[in-house]
C-alpha positions in Angstrom: 0.2 0.1 -0.3 1.6 3.4 -1.1 2.0 6.1 1.8 -0.8 8.2 0.4 -3.4 5.2 0.9 -2.3 4.7 3.8 -2.7 8.9 5.2 -6.1 8.6 3.7 -6.8 5.8 5.8 -5.6 7.3 8.5 -7.3 10.3 8.2 -10.6 9.0 7.9 -10.3 6.7 10.6 -9.4 9.9 12.7 -11.9 11.8 11.1 -14.9 9.4 12.4 -13.0 8.9 15.6 -13.9 13.1 16.0 -17.2 12.9 14.8 -18.0 9.9 17.3 -16.9 11.8 20.5 -19.1 15.2 18.9 -22.2 12.5 18.8 -21.0 11.4 22.5 -20.9 15.4 23.4 -24.1 16.5 21.8 -26.2 13.5 23.1 -25.2 14.2 27.0 -25.0 18.4 26.3 -27.8 19.2 29.0 -27.9 22.7 28.0 -29.3 22.0 24.1 -33.5 22.3 23.5 -34.6 18.7 22.2 -34.9 19.9 19.0 -31.6 21.2 18.6 -30.1 18.1 20.2 -32.0 15.7 17.8 -31.2 17.8 14.5 -27.4 17.9 15.7 -27.7 14.4 16.2 -29.0 13.6 12.6 -26.4 15.5 11.2 -23.5 14.1 12.9 -24.9 10.5 12.3 -24.9 11.2 8.6 -21.5 12.4 8.9 -20.5 9.1 10.4 -22.2 7.1 8.1 -20.4 9.2 5.3 -17.2 8.4 6.5 -18.0 5.0 7.3 -18.7 4.7 3.8 -15.7 6.6 1.9 -13.4 4.0 4.4 -15.3 1.3 3.6 -15.0 1.9 -0.2 -11.1 2.6 0.0 -10.7 -0.4 1.9 -12.6 -2.2 -1.7 -10.1 -0.4 -3.5 -7.5 -1.3 -1.9 -8.5 -5.0 -1.7 -9.5 -5.0 -5.7 -6.0 -3.3 -6.4 -4.1 -6.2 -4.2 -6.0 -9.2 -6.4 -4.5 -7.8 -9.6 
């Protein structure tokens, strides 16, 4: 695996972990009203899903290229 692929992979993992941490903070924030909390959590979940999908796509790309 080339260095750039490793960097991208690591960055995707870090980004997902940051988003998960933000989600946990939002869930536990007692100062935020319910409607705002729900919208923030939904938004973060969509971003987490997007990040996870990007990582899965990259992993698929890596696997495909290893087979060739």
